[in-house]
KEDREN-505671 format. One line per 3 residues: number of its first residue (from 1); their letters; for each residue x, y, z of N, C-alpha, C. Coordinates in steps of 0.05 Angstrom, whole numbers. Layout:
N
NUM> A> X/Y/Z/X/Y/Z/X/Y/Z; ...
***
This chain:
135
1> MEC> -676/303/131/-660/280/127/-678/255/128; -699/256/144/-718/234/145/-730/230/117; -736/251/103/-748/249/77/-728/236/57
4> ARA> -703/243/59/-683/231/42/-680/201/48; -681/194/73/-680/165/81/-704/150/69; -728/163/71/-752/150/60/-750/147/30
7> VAT> -737/166/16/-733/163/-13/-714/140/-18; -692/138/-2/-673/116/-6/-685/89/-1; -703/87/17/-716/61/23/-742/56/7
10> RES> -748/75/-10/-771/73/-29/-798/71/-14; -800/86/8/-826/88/22/-842/111/11; -856/106/-10/-870/127/-25/-891/142/-8
13> QRV> -906/127/9/-926/140/26/-912/160/46; -890/151/58/-876/168/77/-863/192/63; -852/187/39/-840/209/23/-862/230/18
16> QQL> -885/222/10/-907/240/3/-914/257/28; -917/244/51/-924/258/76/-902/278/84; -877/269/83/-855/287/91/-852/310/72
19> MWM> -855/305/46/-852/327/26/-875/347/30; -899/338/36/-921/356/41/-915/373/65; -905/361/86/-898/375/111/-875/396/105
22> LNE> -855/387/91/-833/406/84/-843/429/67; -861/423/49/-872/444/32/-887/465/49; -901/456/70/-915/475/87/-896/492/104
25> LAS> -873/481/111/-854/495/128/-834/512/113; -829/504/88/-807/517/73/-817/542/59; -798/561/56/-804/585/41/-777/597/31
28> PYG> -775/603/5/-750/615/-5/-747/644/5; -768/655/17/-767/683/26/-766/685/57; -766/663/71/-767/663/100/-740/666/113
31> DVE> -738/656/137/-712/658/152/-693/636/140; -670/634/152/-649/616/142/-659/587/141; -672/579/162/-682/551/163/-703/545/142
34> QKL> -721/564/138/-742/561/118/-729/560/90; -710/577/85/-696/577/59/-682/550/55; -668/541/75/-654/516/73/-673/493/67
37> ASY> -696/492/81/-716/472/76/-727/474/47; -731/499/38/-741/503/11/-721/492/-10; -696/499/-7/-676/489/-26/-672/459/-24
40> FLQ> -673/448/-1/-672/419/3/-695/406/-12; -719/417/-8/-743/406/-21/-741/407/-51; -731/430/-61/-727/432/-90/-707/412/-101
43> GLF> -685/408/-86/-665/389/-94/-676/360/-93; -691/354/-73/-703/328/-70/-723/322/-92; -739/342/-98/-758/340/-120/-744/335/-147
46> ARL> -722/351/-151/-707/347/-176/-695/319/-178; -687/309/-155/-675/281/-155/-697/261/-161; -720/264/-148/-742/245/-153/-753/245/-181
49> TAS> -753/268/-194/-763/270/-221/-741/268/-242; -716/264/-233/-693/262/-251/-690/287/-269; -698/310/-258/-696/335/-273/-672/352/-265
52> GPR> -656/342/-247/-633/357/-236/-614/368/-257; -603/350/-275/-584/360/-295/-596/381/-314; -621/376/-322/-635/395/-340/-639/422/-326
55> TLR> -648/421/-301/-652/445/-285/-626/460/-282; -604/446/-276/-578/459/-273/-570/473/-298; -573/460/-321/-566/473/-347/-583/498/-352
58> TLA> -609/496/-346/-627/519/-349/-619/542/-331; -614/536/-306/-606/557/-287/-580/570/-294; -560/553/-303/-534/564/-311/-537/583/-335
61> AAT> -554/575/-354/-558/592/-378/-572/618/-370; -592/616/-352/-606/640/-343/-588/659/-327; -570/647/-311/-551/663/-295/-532/678/-313
64> DRN> -522/665/-334/-505/679/-353/-518/702/-366; -544/699/-374/-558/721/-387/-564/743/-368; -572/736/-343/-582/756/-325/-560/772/-310
67> TSF> -536/762/-310/-515/776/-295/-497/792/-313; -502/793/-339/-485/809/-356/-489/838/-350; -468/854/-354/-469/883/-348/-490/896/-365
70> DST> -490/890/-391/-509/902/-410/-538/896/-402; -543/872/-394/-570/864/-386/-579/880/-361; -561/881/-342/-567/896/-317/-571/925/-323
73> RRT> -555/937/-339/-557/965/-346/-583/971/-361; -590/954/-380/-616/957/-395/-639/955/-376; -638/937/-357/-660/934/-338/-663/959/-320
76> ALR> -640/969/-311/-641/993/-294/-651/1017/-310; -644/1020/-335/-653/1042/-352/-683/1039/-357; -693/1015/-362/-722/1011/-366/-737/1018/-341
79> FQE> -727/1010/-318/-740/1017/-293/-740/1047/-289; -718/1060/-296/-717/1089/-293/-738/1103/-311; -742/1092/-335/-762/1103/-353/-790/1100/-343
82> LSP> -795/1077/-330/-822/1071/-321/-829/1082/-293; -809/1086/-276/-814/1094/-249/-808/1124/-245; -828/1140/-237/-823/1168/-232/-805/1173/-208
85> WSS> -803/1154/-190/-787/1158/-166/-757/1159/-171; -747/1142/-189/-719/1143/-194/-711/1169/-208; -728/1178/-226/-723/1204/-240/-726/1227/-221
88> FGH> -744/1225/-202/-748/1247/-183/-722/1251/-167; -709/1230/-159/-684/1232/-144/-663/1246/-159; -661/1239/-185/-641/1252/-202/-647/1282/-205
91> VAA> -672/1288/-210/-680/1316/-214/-675/1332/-189; -683/1321/-166/-679/1335/-140/-649/1339/-135; -633/1319/-140/-604/1322/-136/-592/1343/-154
94> NGA> -601/1343/-179/-591/1362/-199/-599/1391/-191; -624/1393/-181/-633/1420/-172/-616/1430/-148; -610/1412/-129/-593/1420/-106/-565/1428/-115
97> ILE> -554/1414/-135/-527/1421/-145/-528/1448/-159; -548/1452/-175/-551/1478/-189/-555/1501/-170; -571/1496/-149/-575/1517/-129/-549/1524/-114
100> SFL> -533/1504/-109/-507/1509/-96/-489/1526/-114; -489/1520/-139/-473/1536/-158/-482/1565/-159; -509/1568/-160/-520/1596/-161/-514/1611/-135
103> EAA> -516/1598/-112/-510/1611/-86/-481/1618/-84; -464/1601/-93/-435/1607/-93/-428/1630/-111; -441/1631/-134/-436/1653/-153/-446/1680/-142
106> AAS> -469/1679/-128/-481/1704/-118/-466/1714/-93; -453/1696/-78/-440/1704/-53/-414/1719/-58; -402/1715/-81/-376/1727/-85/-372/1733/-115
109> SEP> -357/1755/-120/-351/1761/-148/-328/1745/-158; -312/1733/-140/-290/1716/-148/-300/1688/-155; -286/1674/-172/-294/1647/-178/-294/1629/-153
112> QSV> -315/1614/-150/-318/1596/-127/-320/1567/-138; -313/1549/-121/-317/1521/-128/-337/1508/-109; -352/1489/-120/-372/1475/-104/-364/1445/-106
115> GVH> -361/1432/-83/-355/1404/-83/-380/1387/-84; -381/1368/-102/-404/1351/-105/-394/1322/-101; -407/1309/-81/-399/1281/-75/-423/1264/-82
118> DAD> -420/1246/-101/-442/1228/-109/-441/1203/-92; -459/1200/-73/-460/1177/-54/-478/1155/-64; -485/1156/-89/-503/1136/-101/-489/1109/-101
121> ASD> -501/1088/-89/-489/1062/-87/-494/1045/-112; -513/1054/-128/-520/1037/-151/-501/1043/-174; -500/1025/-193/-483/1028/-216/-500/1031/-241
124> EGG> -509/1055/-246/-527/1060/-269/-512/1073/-292; -486/1073/-291/-471/1084/-313/-470/1114/-314; -473/1128/-292/-469/1157/-292/-493/1172/-303
127> DTE> -517/1162/-300/-540/1175/-311/-546/1202/-298; -540/1205/-272/-545/1230/-259/-528/1252/-271; -503/1247/-275/-485/1267/-287/-494/1275/-315
130> AAF> -501/1255/-331/-510/1261/-358/-535/1278/-358; -554/1272/-340/-579/1288/-338/-572/1316/-329; -553/1319/-310/-546/1346/-301/-534/1363/-323
133> LKE> -517/1350/-339/-504/1365/-361/-524/1373/-382; -546/1358/-385/-567/1366/-404/-582/1391/-395; -586/1393/-368/-601/1415/-357/-584/1440/-359
***
């Protein structure tokens, strides 16, 4: 708040000192107080440079693009193609499901059912099931 007061009274030397100090203390990745200081500093900088409205329009446009379902799904599929770990999880799960089916079939000559519960919290559009059906 002291920095905002210095801006209002046009004390440029004091503003510079306080903004430097805020920059040292603030972090968008830190605890709640550090994040708050970081966002305050960003807002204050936007006000001082008169870039607030332009920044808001840019962020709003980026948010619209980045939060669409198709964009999120494409990003997840690209990650799955590049990362062996996400594919490993699908392959391991599919192997366990297949093993359960084979064990149930070997244990009895009568038709058996195997319950499969997908506890995956992500929304990747059912890629695990599609991969299992291919195998």
